[in-house]
C-alpha positions as CSV (number, residue, x, y, z in Angstrom):
1,M,6.8,3.0,-11.6
2,A,5.7,0.4,-14.1
3,A,8.0,1.9,-16.8
4,G,10.9,2.2,-14.4
5,W,11.2,5.9,-14.7
6,A,10.7,6.6,-11.0
7,T,10.8,4.9,-7.6
8,P,7.7,4.7,-5.4
9,T,8.9,7.7,-3.4
10,E,9.6,9.8,-6.5
11,S,6.3,8.8,-7.9
12,A,4.5,10.1,-4.7
13,A,6.4,13.4,-5.0
14,I,5.3,13.7,-8.6
15,G,1.7,12.9,-7.6
16,A,1.8,15.6,-4.9
17,F,3.2,18.1,-7.4
18,A,0.5,17.2,-9.9
19,T,-2.2,17.7,-7.2
20,V,-0.9,21.1,-6.4
21,A,-0.8,22.0,-10.1
22,L,-4.4,20.8,-10.7
23,A,-5.6,22.7,-7.6
24,A,-3.9,25.8,-9.1
25,A,-5.4,25.2,-12.5
26,Y,-8.9,24.9,-11.0
27,R,-8.2,28.1,-8.9
28,A,-8.7,26.2,-5.7
29,L,-5.2,26.7,-4.4
30,S,-4.9,29.4,-1.8
31,R,-2.4,30.0,1.0
32,S,-5.0,28.8,3.6
33,N,-5.7,25.6,1.7
34,L,-2.0,24.9,1.1
35,L,-1.2,25.5,4.9
36,A,-4.1,23.3,6.0
37,A,-2.8,20.5,3.7
38,L,0.7,20.9,4.9
39,Q,-0.3,20.9,8.6
40,G,-2.4,17.7,8.1
41,T,0.5,16.0,6.2
42,M,2.9,16.9,9.1
43,A,0.4,15.6,11.7
44,I,-0.1,12.2,9.9
45,S,3.6,11.8,8.9
46,G,4.6,12.5,12.5
47,M,2.2,10.0,13.9
48,I,3.4,7.3,11.4
49,L,7.1,8.0,12.1
50,F,6.5,7.6,15.9
51,I,4.8,4.2,15.1
52,I,7.8,3.2,13.0
53,V,10.2,4.2,15.6
54,G,8.4,2.0,18.2
55,A,8.1,-0.9,15.7
56,T,11.8,-0.7,14.9
57,T,12.8,-0.6,18.5
58,F,10.5,-3.6,19.2
59,S,12.0,-5.7,16.3
60,Q,15.6,-4.8,17.3
61,I,14.9,-5.9,20.9
62,L,13.4,-9.2,19.6
63,S,16.5,-9.8,17.5
64,F,19.1,-8.9,20.0
65,S,17.5,-10.7,22.9
66,G,17.2,-13.9,21.0
67,A,13.4,-13.8,21.5
68,S,12.8,-14.1,17.7
69,N,14.7,-17.4,17.5
70,G,12.7,-18.7,20.5
71,L,9.4,-17.7,19.0
72,V,10.3,-19.3,15.7
73,S,11.3,-22.6,17.3
74,T,8.2,-22.6,19.4
75,I,6.0,-22.1,16.4
76,V,7.7,-24.7,14.2
77,G,7.8,-27.1,17.2
78,Q,4.0,-27.1,17.6
79,G,3.6,-29.7,14.8
80,L,1.0,-27.8,12.9
81,S,0.6,-28.1,9.2
82,P,2.2,-25.3,7.0
83,Q,-1.4,-24.2,5.9
84,A,-2.5,-23.8,9.5
85,V,0.6,-21.8,10.4
86,I,0.2,-19.5,7.4
87,A,-3.4,-19.0,8.1
88,A,-2.6,-17.9,11.7
89,M,0.0,-15.5,10.3
90,M,-2.5,-14.0,7.9
91,L,-5.0,-13.5,10.8
92,V,-2.4,-11.8,12.9
93,L,-1.5,-9.5,10.0
94,I,-5.2,-8.5,9.5
95,L,-5.7,-7.7,13.2
96,L,-2.5,-5.7,13.3
97,G,-3.7,-3.7,10.3
98,V,-6.5,-2.3,12.3
99,F,-4.0,-0.6,14.6
100,V,-0.7,0.0,12.8
101,D,0.5,1.0,9.4
102,Q,2.1,-1.3,6.8
103,V,5.8,-0.5,7.5
104,S,5.3,-1.1,11.2
105,M,3.6,-4.4,10.5
106,M,6.4,-5.5,8.4
107,L,9.0,-4.5,11.0
108,I,7.2,-6.3,13.7
109,T,6.2,-9.5,12.0
110,L,8.8,-10.3,9.2
111,P,11.7,-11.1,11.6
112,I,9.5,-13.8,13.1
113,F,7.4,-14.9,10.0
114,M,10.2,-15.3,7.4
115,P,12.3,-17.8,9.3
116,V,9.1,-19.8,10.1
117,V,8.2,-19.7,6.3
118,Q,11.7,-20.8,5.4
119,Q,11.7,-23.7,7.9
120,L,8.3,-24.9,6.8
121,G,9.4,-24.9,3.1
122,V,6.6,-22.5,2.0
123,D,7.0,-20.7,-1.3
124,P,8.1,-17.1,-0.4
125,V,6.3,-15.6,-3.4
126,W,3.0,-17.2,-2.4
127,F,3.5,-16.1,1.2
128,G,4.5,-12.6,0.1
129,V,1.5,-12.1,-2.0
130,M,-0.8,-13.1,0.8
131,F,1.1,-11.0,3.2
132,L,0.5,-7.9,1.2
133,I,-3.2,-8.6,0.7
134,C,-3.6,-9.1,4.4
135,M,-1.8,-5.9,5.2
136,Q,-4.1,-3.9,2.9
137,L,-7.2,-5.7,4.2
138,G,-6.3,-4.9,7.8
139,L,-6.0,-1.2,6.9
140,L,-9.6,-1.3,5.5
141,L,-11.2,-3.0,8.4
142,P,-13.6,-1.0,10.7
143,P,-13.6,0.5,13.2
144,H,-9.9,1.7,13.4
145,G,-8.4,0.8,10.0
146,L,-5.8,3.4,9.1
147,L,-7.1,3.9,5.6
148,L,-10.5,4.6,7.1
149,M,-9.1,7.4,9.2
150,T,-7.3,8.7,6.2
151,M,-10.5,8.7,4.1
152,K,-12.4,10.5,6.9
153,S,-9.7,13.2,7.2
154,V,-10.1,14.2,3.5
155,S,-13.8,13.8,3.2
156,P,-16.4,16.6,3.4
157,P,-17.9,17.1,6.8
158,Q,-21.3,15.5,5.8
159,V,-19.5,12.2,5.1
160,T,-19.7,10.2,8.3
161,M,-17.6,7.1,9.4
162,V,-20.8,5.0,8.8
163,H,-20.7,6.1,5.1
164,I,-17.0,5.1,4.9
165,Y,-17.7,1.8,6.6
166,R,-20.4,1.0,4.0
167,G,-18.2,2.1,1.2
168,V,-15.3,-0.2,2.0
169,V,-17.5,-3.3,2.4
170,P,-17.2,-4.4,-1.2
171,Y,-13.4,-3.9,-1.2
172,V,-13.2,-6.0,2.0
173,L,-15.2,-8.8,0.5
174,I,-13.3,-8.8,-2.8
175,S,-10.0,-8.9,-0.9
176,L,-11.2,-11.8,1.3
177,V,-12.2,-13.8,-1.9
178,V,-8.8,-13.1,-3.6
179,L,-7.1,-14.1,-0.4
180,M,-9.0,-17.4,-0.2
181,V,-8.4,-18.2,-3.8
182,I,-4.7,-17.6,-3.5
183,F,-4.5,-19.5,-0.3
184,L,-6.3,-22.6,-1.8
185,V,-4.7,-22.4,-5.2
186,P,-1.1,-21.2,-4.8
187,G,-0.4,-21.3,-8.6
188,V,-2.6,-18.1,-8.9
189,A,0.2,-16.2,-7.3
190,T,3.2,-18.2,-8.4
191,W,2.5,-19.0,-12.0
192,L,3.5,-15.6,-13.6
193,P,6.7,-15.1,-11.4
194,S,7.8,-18.5,-12.3
195,K,7.5,-17.8,-15.9
196,I,9.3,-14.5,-15.7
197,G,12.1,-15.6,-13.3
């Protein structure tokens, strides 16, 4: 992806192919293992697709009913500072990440958040970086973060959810520190893009 040779989807396919090749090289690839992996992939993909369908429906209903415009007007009309509004948005994203995947979070929140960001005159690059950090952070938070469930599904039986919770604590703390630094010092996120663009 960094070299521009493949899109994220193509890179994921290459990664899956490389995993199968490595499993075959280590003589760990059997018909039963491959079938179990495919069944797990279908189950997780089906669950995520149903969530995406629901989120898409929700965002379309908000858009066509005019509720999005009403919510935007209500938020902007509260007279809160841009920092307070952005902080509230980040908190919503973190909480949503405990229950839904990243695509669904974007489908649900962006139709409301982006008009607010534009009306408040907030730098979209700064907001976008924090948006991505909060989505990732929400997926790591116990007890129901989606990434935690994914890690449990691929872990050996002796690895419990408590082990996984303990394992993600450093990453959660680092993400919170990075988020606070970017929130308080926007130049950390905007300096390099401003030089490139």
